[in-house]
Biopython code that builds the backbone (N, CA, C, O; Angstrom):
import numpy as np
from Bio.PDB.StructureBuilder import StructureBuilder

atoms = [
    (1, "MET", "N", (0.833, -1.169, 0.000)),
    (1, "MET", "CA", (0.000, 0.000, 0.000)),
    (1, "MET", "C", (0.887, 1.245, 0.000)),
    (1, "MET", "O", (1.784, 1.350, 0.837)),
    (2, "PRO", "N", (0.655, 2.222, -0.946)),
    (2, "PRO", "CA", (1.497, 3.423, -0.974)),
    (2, "PRO", "C", (1.187, 4.334, 0.201)),
    (2, "PRO", "O", (0.050, 4.442, 0.662)),
    (3, "LYS", "N", (2.235, 4.976, 0.660)),
    (3, "LYS", "CA", (2.065, 5.902, 1.781)),
    (3, "LYS", "C", (1.502, 7.223, 1.263)),
    (3, "LYS", "O", (1.862, 7.683, 0.180)),
    (4, "ALA", "N", (0.640, 7.808, 2.033)),
    (4, "ALA", "CA", (0.058, 9.112, 1.666)),
    (4, "ALA", "C", (1.096, 10.198, 1.920)),
    (4, "ALA", "O", (1.783, 10.200, 2.942)),
    (5, "LYS", "N", (1.193, 11.115, 0.971)),
    (5, "LYS", "CA", (2.140, 12.212, 1.136)),
    (5, "LYS", "C", (1.620, 13.188, 2.180)),
    (5, "LYS", "O", (0.440, 13.536, 2.211)),
    (6, "LYS", "N", (2.525, 13.608, 3.019)),
    (6, "LYS", "CA", (2.146, 14.593, 4.033)),
    (6, "LYS", "C", (2.203, 15.984, 3.415)),
    (6, "LYS", "O", (3.157, 16.340, 2.723)),
    (7, "LYS", "N", (1.185, 16.736, 3.676)),
    (7, "LYS", "CA", (1.165, 18.108, 3.199)),
    (7, "LYS", "C", (2.017, 18.967, 4.115)),
    (7, "LYS", "O", (1.962, 18.851, 5.340)),
    (8, "LYS", "N", (2.798, 19.824, 3.495)),
    (8, "LYS", "CA", (3.600, 20.748, 4.295)),
    (8, "LYS", "C", (2.692, 21.844, 4.818)),
    (8, "LYS", "O", (1.878, 22.404, 4.084)),
    (9, "GLU", "N", (2.843, 22.134, 6.070)),
    (9, "GLU", "CA", (2.043, 23.212, 6.647)),
    (9, "GLU", "C", (2.696, 24.538, 6.295)),
    (9, "GLU", "O", (3.885, 24.747, 6.536)),
    (10, "ARG", "N", (1.909, 25.417, 5.729)),
    (10, "ARG", "CA", (2.401, 26.732, 5.368)),
    (10, "ARG", "C", (1.685, 27.785, 6.191)),
    (10, "ARG", "O", (0.492, 27.689, 6.481)),
    (11, "THR", "N", (2.449, 28.775, 6.547)),
    (11, "THR", "CA", (1.805, 29.911, 7.189)),
    (11, "THR", "C", (1.356, 30.843, 6.083)),
    (11, "THR", "O", (2.090, 31.039, 5.114)),
    (12, "PRO", "N", (0.184, 31.417, 6.197)),
    (12, "PRO", "CA", (-0.282, 32.309, 5.125)),
    (12, "PRO", "C", (0.610, 33.543, 5.023)),
    (12, "PRO", "O", (1.050, 34.094, 6.032)),
    (13, "ALA", "N", (0.865, 33.958, 3.807)),
    (13, "ALA", "CA", (1.695, 35.141, 3.589)),
    (13, "ALA", "C", (0.955, 36.381, 4.097)),
    (13, "ALA", "O", (-0.246, 36.548, 3.887)),
    (14, "THR", "N", (1.689, 37.210, 4.747)),
    (14, "THR", "CA", (1.056, 38.428, 5.240)),
    (14, "THR", "C", (0.811, 39.364, 4.073)),
    (14, "THR", "O", (1.638, 39.479, 3.169)),
    (15, "MET", "N", (-0.309, 40.018, 4.099)),
    (15, "MET", "CA", (-0.646, 40.946, 3.029)),
    (15, "MET", "C", (0.114, 42.245, 3.256)),
    (15, "MET", "O", (0.225, 42.719, 4.387)),
    (16, "SER", "N", (0.628, 42.810, 2.191)),
    (16, "SER", "CA", (1.383, 44.046, 2.333)),
    (16, "SER", "C", (0.483, 45.197, 2.774)),
    (16, "SER", "O", (0.942, 46.133, 3.429)),
    (17, "ALA", "N", (-0.787, 45.129, 2.417)),
    (17, "ALA", "CA", (-1.700, 46.200, 2.811)),
    (17, "ALA", "C", (-1.880, 46.234, 4.328)),
    (17, "ALA", "O", (-2.090, 47.299, 4.909)),
    (18, "ALA", "N", (-1.801, 45.097, 4.949)),
    (18, "ALA", "CA", (-1.960, 45.061, 6.404)),
    (18, "ALA", "C", (-0.823, 45.828, 7.077)),
    (18, "ALA", "O", (-1.040, 46.519, 8.072)),
    (19, "GLY", "N", (0.381, 45.707, 6.536)),
    (19, "GLY", "CA", (1.512, 46.444, 7.084)),
    (19, "GLY", "C", (1.357, 47.937, 6.882)),
    (19, "GLY", "O", (1.729, 48.725, 7.751)),
    (20, "LEU", "N", (0.807, 48.333, 5.734)),
    (20, "LEU", "CA", (0.613, 49.751, 5.476)),
    (20, "LEU", "C", (-0.446, 50.335, 6.391)),
    (20, "LEU", "O", (-0.321, 51.469, 6.854)),
    (21, "MET", "N", (-1.482, 49.565, 6.649)),
    (21, "MET", "CA", (-2.539, 50.056, 7.525)),
    (21, "MET", "C", (-1.997, 50.284, 8.926)),
    (21, "MET", "O", (-2.319, 51.290, 9.557)),
    (22, "SER", "N", (-1.178, 49.365, 9.420)),
    (22, "SER", "CA", (-0.652, 49.553, 10.766)),
    (22, "SER", "C", (0.315, 50.740, 10.803)),
    (22, "SER", "O", (0.446, 51.394, 11.837)),
    (23, "PHE", "N", (0.999, 51.026, 9.674)),
    (23, "PHE", "CA", (1.890, 52.178, 9.636)),
    (23, "PHE", "C", (1.095, 53.472, 9.743)),
    (23, "PHE", "O", (1.480, 54.380, 10.479)),
    (24, "PHE", "N", (-0.013, 53.560, 9.010)),
    (24, "PHE", "CA", (-0.784, 54.792, 9.013)),
    (24, "PHE", "C", (-1.612, 54.958, 10.284)),
    (24, "PHE", "O", (-2.087, 56.057, 10.568)),
    (25, "GLU", "N", (-1.787, 53.907, 11.033)),
    (25, "GLU", "CA", (-2.532, 54.033, 12.282)),
    (25, "GLU", "C", (-1.679, 54.695, 13.363)),
    (25, "GLU", "O", (-2.211, 55.225, 14.339)),
    (26, "GLU", "N", (-0.354, 54.665, 13.190)),
    (26, "GLU", "CA", (0.510, 55.285, 14.181)),
    (26, "GLU", "C", (0.401, 56.796, 14.057)),
    (26, "GLU", "O", (0.252, 57.341, 12.963)),
    (27, "GLU", "N", (0.477, 57.453, 15.193)),
    (27, "GLU", "CA", (0.390, 58.909, 15.185)),
    (27, "GLU", "C", (1.790, 59.472, 15.010)),
    (27, "GLU", "O", (2.704, 59.162, 15.776)),
    (28, "ILE", "N", (1.940, 60.302, 13.991)),
    (28, "ILE", "CA", (3.238, 60.879, 13.680)),
    (28, "ILE", "C", (3.202, 62.365, 14.007)),
    (28, "ILE", "O", (2.279, 63.080, 13.617)),
    (29, "GLU", "N", (4.217, 62.813, 14.727)),
    (29, "GLU", "CA", (4.286, 64.228, 15.072)),
    (29, "GLU", "C", (4.842, 65.004, 13.890)),
    (29, "GLU", "O", (5.657, 64.489, 13.124)),
    (30, "GLY", "N", (4.409, 66.214, 13.751)),
    (30, "GLY", "CA", (4.917, 67.061, 12.678)),
    (30, "GLY", "C", (3.818, 67.948, 12.141)),
    (30, "GLY", "O", (2.738, 68.063, 12.721)),
    (31, "ILE", "N", (4.122, 68.572, 11.017)),
    (31, "ILE", "CA", (3.171, 69.486, 10.405)),
    (31, "ILE", "C", (2.078, 68.670, 9.723)),
    (31, "ILE", "O", (2.362, 67.752, 8.953)),
    (32, "GLU", "N", (0.843, 69.011, 10.012)),
    (32, "GLU", "CA", (-0.288, 68.342, 9.377)),
    (32, "GLU", "C", (-0.918, 69.311, 8.387)),
    (32, "GLU", "O", (-1.403, 70.376, 8.769)),
    (33, "ILE", "N", (-0.907, 68.934, 7.114)),
    (33, "ILE", "CA", (-1.470, 69.764, 6.062)),
    (33, "ILE", "C", (-2.551, 68.960, 5.359)),
    (33, "ILE", "O", (-2.360, 67.785, 5.046)),
    (34, "LYS", "N", (-3.672, 69.591, 5.115)),
    (34, "LYS", "CA", (-4.757, 68.919, 4.417)),
    (34, "LYS", "C", (-4.350, 68.674, 2.966)),
    (34, "LYS", "O", (-3.651, 69.499, 2.379)),
    (35, "PRO", "N", (-4.771, 67.567, 2.384)),
    (35, "PRO", "CA", (-4.436, 67.283, 0.985)),
    (35, "PRO", "C", (-4.945, 68.353, 0.016)),
    (35, "PRO", "O", (-4.313, 68.619, -1.006)),
    (36, "GLU", "N", (-6.080, 68.962, 0.337)),
    (36, "GLU", "CA", (-6.635, 69.998, -0.531)),
    (36, "GLU", "C", (-5.691, 71.194, -0.625)),
    (36, "GLU", "O", (-5.525, 71.777, -1.697)),
    (37, "ILE", "N", (-5.079, 71.553, 0.488)),
    (37, "ILE", "CA", (-4.156, 72.687, 0.507)),
    (37, "ILE", "C", (-2.922, 72.374, -0.330)),
    (37, "ILE", "O", (-2.417, 73.244, -1.040)),
    (38, "VAL", "N", (-2.440, 71.158, -0.254)),
    (38, "VAL", "CA", (-1.261, 70.763, -1.034)),
    (38, "VAL", "C", (-1.568, 70.834, -2.527)),
    (38, "VAL", "O", (-0.755, 71.335, -3.304)),
    (39, "ILE", "N", (-2.732, 70.336, -2.933)),
    (39, "ILE", "CA", (-3.107, 70.337, -4.347)),
    (39, "ILE", "C", (-3.301, 71.769, -4.850)),
    (39, "ILE", "O", (-2.830, 72.112, -5.935)),
    (40, "ILE", "N", (-3.985, 72.600, -4.076)),
    (40, "ILE", "CA", (-4.225, 73.989, -4.481)),
    (40, "ILE", "C", (-2.906, 74.751, -4.594)),
    (40, "ILE", "O", (-2.708, 75.507, -5.545)),
    (41, "SER", "N", (-2.012, 74.558, -3.641)),
    (41, "SER", "CA", (-0.730, 75.268, -3.700)),
    (41, "SER", "C", (0.119, 74.774, -4.868)),
    (41, "SER", "O", (0.842, 75.566, -5.472)),
    (42, "ALA", "N", (0.051, 73.491, -5.199)),
    (42, "ALA", "CA", (0.799, 72.973, -6.347)),
    (42, "ALA", "C", (0.265, 73.558, -7.652)),
    (42, "ALA", "O", (1.044, 73.929, -8.531)),
    (43, "ILE", "N", (-1.058, 73.642, -7.782)),
    (43, "ILE", "CA", (-1.658, 74.231, -8.981)),
    (43, "ILE", "C", (-1.294, 75.713, -9.086)),
    (43, "ILE", "O", (-0.995, 76.204, -10.174)),
    (44, "ALA", "N", (-1.317, 76.424, -7.956)),
    (44, "ALA", "CA", (-0.957, 77.844, -7.959)),
    (44, "ALA", "C", (0.503, 78.026, -8.372)),
    (44, "ALA", "O", (0.817, 78.927, -9.150)),
    (45, "LEU", "N", (1.391, 77.185, -7.862)),
    (45, "LEU", "CA", (2.802, 77.276, -8.224)),
    (45, "LEU", "C", (3.001, 76.997, -9.714)),
    (45, "LEU", "O", (3.765, 77.696, -10.380)),
    (46, "MET", "N", (2.321, 75.982, -10.237)),
    (46, "MET", "CA", (2.422, 75.681, -11.668)),
    (46, "MET", "C", (1.930, 76.856, -12.509)),
    (46, "MET", "O", (2.531, 77.187, -13.531)),
    (47, "THR", "N", (0.838, 77.484, -12.077)),
    (47, "THR", "CA", (0.291, 78.624, -12.813)),
    (47, "THR", "C", (1.270, 79.788, -12.820)),
    (47, "THR", "O", (1.465, 80.427, -13.854)),
    (48, "ILE", "N", (1.883, 80.066, -11.688)),
    (48, "ILE", "CA", (2.853, 81.156, -11.603)),
    (48, "ILE", "C", (4.068, 80.867, -12.478)),
    (48, "ILE", "O", (4.566, 81.767, -13.153)),
    (49, "VAL", "N", (4.544, 79.643, -12.477)),
    (49, "VAL", "CA", (5.712, 79.290, -13.291)),
    (49, "VAL", "C", (5.393, 79.411, -14.778)),
    (49, "VAL", "O", (6.209, 79.922, -15.545)),
    (50, "ILE", "N", (4.218, 78.947, -15.190)),
    (50, "ILE", "CA", (3.822, 79.056, -16.601)),
    (50, "ILE", "C", (3.676, 80.518, -17.001)),
    (50, "ILE", "O", (4.115, 80.912, -18.082)),
    (51, "MET", "N", (3.063, 81.324, -16.139)),
    (51, "MET", "CA", (2.899, 82.750, -16.448)),
    (51, "MET", "C", (4.255, 83.445, -16.535)),
    (51, "MET", "O", (4.448, 84.314, -17.386)),
    (52, "ALA", "N", (5.192, 83.076, -15.673)),
    (52, "ALA", "CA", (6.526, 83.673, -15.724)),
    (52, "ALA", "C", (7.263, 83.228, -16.987)),
    (52, "ALA", "O", (8.009, 84.008, -17.580)),
    (53, "HIS", "N", (7.061, 82.004, -17.388)),
    (53, "HIS", "CA", (7.689, 81.506, -18.602)),
    (53, "HIS", "C", (7.164, 82.227, -19.841)),
    (53, "HIS", "O", (7.915, 82.467, -20.787)),
    (54, "LEU", "N", (5.899, 82.567, -19.835)),
    (54, "LEU", "CA", (5.302, 83.258, -20.963)),
    (54, "LEU", "C", (5.586, 84.750, -20.948)),
    (54, "LEU", "O", (5.228, 85.449, -21.896)),
    (55, "GLY", "N", (6.217, 85.254, -19.904)),
    (55, "GLY", "CA", (6.597, 86.653, -19.827)),
    (55, "GLY", "C", (5.474, 87.551, -19.347)),
    (55, "GLY", "O", (5.455, 88.737, -19.674)),
    (56, "LEU", "N", (4.549, 87.021, -18.588)),
    (56, "LEU", "CA", (3.442, 87.826, -18.104)),
    (56, "LEU", "C", (3.785, 88.629, -16.846)),
    (56, "LEU", "O", (2.996, 89.462, -16.400)),
    (57, "PHE", "N", (4.966, 88.374, -16.282)),
    (57, "PHE", "CA", (5.426, 89.141, -15.129)),
    (57, "PHE", "C", (6.547, 90.066, -15.609)),
    (57, "PHE", "O", (7.377, 89.664, -16.425)),
    (58, "ALA", "N", (6.574, 91.277, -15.114)),
    (58, "ALA", "CA", (7.629, 92.225, -15.487)),
    (58, "ALA", "C", (8.601, 92.349, -14.328)),
    (58, "ALA", "O", (8.436, 93.201, -13.455)),
    (59, "PHE", "N", (9.608, 91.503, -14.325)),
    (59, "PHE", "CA", (10.634, 91.559, -13.274)),
    (59, "PHE", "C", (11.855, 92.232, -13.805)),
    (59, "PHE", "O", (12.840, 92.383, -13.081)),
]
sb = StructureBuilder()
sb.init_structure("model")
sb.init_model(0)
sb.init_chain("A")
sb.init_seg("    ")
for serial, (resi, resn, name, xyz) in enumerate(atoms, 1):
    if name == "N":
        sb.init_residue(resn, " ", resi, " ")
    sb.init_atom(name, np.array(xyz, "f"), 0.0, 1.0, " ", f" {name:<3s}", serial, name[0])
structure = sb.get_structure()
């Protein structure tokens, strides 16, 4: 009678998202800026740079 093969026990791989969630749950000290402010300031900076490139500012 053939012997039954034993299955190797595997531990399930940890999901990378679980590690990211635990990272963001930690409270980090520092400057807190809303994402809306970052996006608005980036758009404003791009607009100023484009206007300066086109010569709309007289420096």
